N, C-alpha and C positions, 0 to 999 in steps of 0.2 A: 294947662299946667300939670294937672294930674296925669293926663295922657302922656306928656313928655317924660314925667318922672317914672311912670310905669314902663315906658319904652326903655329908659336908661337902666332900670332895674333888670328888666328881661335881658337886655343886651349884655349887661355885666354878668348875669347868671349864666348866659349861654357861653361867654368866653371862659368863665371859670369851669364850667362843665367840660368844655372842649379841652382845657388844660389838664383837667383831672382824668379825662378819658384816654388820653394818649399814653400808650399805643392801643388801638382797638382792633388792629388787624396785623397781618404779617409784615415784617420789615425786610426789605430786600437790601442786601449788602453787596455792592459790586466790588469784585477783586479784579483789577485791570491787567492781570497776567494769567498765564495758563496754569492748570492744575499741577501741583508739585513745585512751583516756583517758590522762592523764599517768602514773598508776601502772601502767597496762598497758604503755605504751611502755617505761618504765624497767624493769619486771619482766621483760619479754621480751628485754631485753638480758642480764639476769642468768641466766635459767634454762638457756640452752644451755651456758653455762660451767659451771654446776653439774652438768649432765649429763656433761660431759667429766671433771670432777673426781671424781665419784662412780662413774662407769662404769655408771650405771643411768639409765633414762629419767627425765627430770624434766619433767613435763607441766604446763604453765600452763593453768589453767581459770578462765574468767571467770564469776563468780557475782555479778552486779550486782543492785542494788535497795536501796531504803530507805536511801539515803545511806551505803552500805557495810555496813549492819547485817545484811543477809542473808548475805553472805560471811563476816563475822566470827562470826555465830552458828553457821554450819555448821562452822567450824573449832573453835570453843569446845566443840562437842558431839562432835567427831570422836574416834576412838580415839587415845590418846596414845602412838603407837608410832613417830613420826617419819616416817610416810608421808603425812601430810596437814599441810601448812604454809600459812601465810598471809603474803602481802605486804601491809603496812599503811602508814599514814602518820599524822601528827599529827591531821589532820582527822577521819577516821573512827574512829580508836582513842581519841582524847582528847576532842575537841570534841563529837562526836555523843552520847556517853553523858551529857555534862553538859547538853546542849541538849534531849535527848529523855529524859525521866524513865523511859519504858517500854522503853528499849533492852534487848534480850534477851541482853546479855552484860556482864560486869564487866571493864573493862580491867586492873584491878589483881589480879584473882583467877583469871580464866579462861584466861590465856595464859602461856606460858613464853617469856621474851625470848631471842632468838638473837643478833641483831646488827643494827645499822644497816647500810645499804649505800650510800646517798647522802644528801646534804643540799643544800639550795639556799636562797639568800636571797630576800627580797622587796625591791622598791625603791619609794620614794615618788616619784611623777611628777606634775608640775604643768603646767598649760597656760602657754605663754609669756606670756600676758596678765597673769599674776599676778606681781608684781614681787618674787619671792623666789628666792634662789639656794641657801639652806641651811635647816636645820631651825630655827635661831634666828630667822631672818627670817620663816619660815612661822608660827611660834608668835606672834611679835609682831604680824604682819599679822592672824592669825586672832583674837587677843585683842581687837583694836580693832574687830572685826566679828563679834561673837558671833551664831551662827545664820545668818550670811550666806554662808558658804563651804560647799560640798558636797564629799563624796568618794564616788566610785563603788566598788562591790564586785561580786563574783560572786554575792551573795545574803546574806540574813540568816543569821548564824552561820558564814559562810565565814571562812577565816583572814585574808583581807584586810579583812573587816569587823571582826574582832576586833582587828587591828592598829590600825585607825582609832580604835576605842573605847579601846584602851589608850593611844594618843597623847592623846586627850582627857583621860583620867583622870590621866595623868602631868604634863600641862602646864596643865591648867585651861582648855583651849580648848573651844569648842562648835562643832565642824565637823560638819555634818549628814550622816548616812548616806543614800545613795541606792542601793538594791539593783538589780542587773540580773540577767538570766538567765544570763549568762556573761561571761568575761573579754573576749571580742571586743566585746560590746555596750558594756561599760563603757569600753573603750579608744576605741571609735568616738565615744562621747559626750564623752570628754575631748578628743579631737582637734577636735571641733566646738564646744568651749567650753561645753557644757551642764552639765558639772561642772568644778570647778577642780582636782581632784586625784584620783589613783587609787593604791592600793597593789596591786602586781601582781608577777608573775614577771619575770625579766630579759629573756628572749629576745624577747617581743613588742614591747618598747619600743625596742630597739636601733636599728632602721632609722629610726624616727620621731625619736629623739633626735639621731642623726647628721644628719638633714635639718633640724634646728632646729624641728621641729613640737611637740616636747615637751621638758621639762627634768627630768632626773633629779637629785634633790637629796640622796638618801641611800640607802644600802643597809642592810638590817637584819642582814646577816651579820657574822661575827666579823672578817673581813678584807675589804679592798677587792677588787673584782672585777677579774680579769685583763683582761677585755674593756672595762672602764670604770674604769681605775685612778684617774681624777681624782675619782670619787665617794666621799665619806667614809662611814664606818660610823656607826651610831647612837652607839657609844661615843665616837668622835671628835667627835661632834656634841653631846655632853653628856647623852645619854640611854642609858646602858648598860642600863637596865632594859627598854628596848624592843628589845634585841637578840634577834631570833628567827630561826630557820631552819625551813624546811619540811623535815621529815625523813621518810625512808622506811626501813622495816626489816622484818625477818622474825621471826615468832613461831610457836609451836607450841601445841597444847593443853596446859593447865596441868600435867598429871601426866606429861609426856614425860620419860623417864629422863635424868639429867644427862649420861651418857656420849654419848647421842645428840645432845643440845643442844651438847655440846662438839665433837663431830665436825662438825656442821653449821656451827658458828661458825668452826672452823678452815678449812673449805672456802670459806665466804663471804669470809673475810679473805684467803685465798690468791687467789681469782679476782679480787677487787676490786683487787688489786695488779698485775694483768696490764696492760701498757701499752696494748694495743689496746682493752681494755674501758674503761680510764680515758679514753682519747681519745674514745670514742663517747659516754660520759657528759658529757664536757666540751662536746661538740657540742650537748647538751641543756641547757646552762647549769646543770648540777648538779655537785657535787663528790663523788667517791667517798670515803666515810668509814665506818669500821667501829669496833666497840668490843666489849668482852667481854659475855657474857650478864648479868653482875652490873651492869655500867655501863649497859647498855641498860635493864634493869629499874629502876634508879634514875632514869634519865631519864624513863621513863614515869610514875613516881610524882611526880617533880618537876613535870613538865608538867601532870599532872592537877591538882595543887594550884594551880599558877600560873593556869591558864585557868579553873578554877572560880572563883577570886577575881575575875578580870576579868569573866566572864559574869554573876556574881551582882551585882557592884558596878555594872556598866553596865545591869543589869536587861534583859539580852537574852533575849527569849522568841520561840519559833517559834509562829506561829499554827496 
């Protein structure tokens, strides 16, 4: 009996020591896109602060390829010990597995959610030659011209493509999708009048909007944008179902112990409240935002269900 008691005491002490010791070595953070990409820029603002908070090296490693699939698969198969993490976003974690049936990871089973770290809205931008100033006018204008208006995106299956198809589904419009190789190409075509509208991030359109070359009619975020306070939200425009944000978060391999997930969550929440880091993210037109592991896991489930419905209903397929 004494031996069993001693064993339990030692086992409990070992587990406690293990919990207190994490992290005891370098943490590798996989960024599933190339250097200079949006996720890379945002992630490399976060990792130095995590290094300061954990007092261990936090090494950002780009593992690009396959629309993010290579990096996600690597983390899904990594040891669940808290020393290999993944920075991800709604596109590669949610949209990619729906669009690519052979995706080598399951977003609902292969990862343990840690926390969001930033979110950012999209905006709908129109060419000034289109006589619309808000979503209602756009819908009315488009309904009278089915198949005659075009919207540009960064490619089939991209989040701005999905937003355009969601708008068609919700409003009964038939605005035609025109895919481009990237956001810069789509914006250039919009400025030249080759397409009538584009759904895009905030930063690229600000100078053109201020110069009167483009008109921003709505933001998809929950709140109006500080740098464009005159632009209403989707909810204010009568389409709360089209409220979306581009979110970025951190996850770990699925079986990572809860005490490690909890420690990582606390550190991310703490550093994302640092004024200097919040300011640097504001300069990227994104908003620092965190949540609990349980809340982030629920968001992932909700987003997977939501976008599965949009993609299936709109019959979006990748060639």
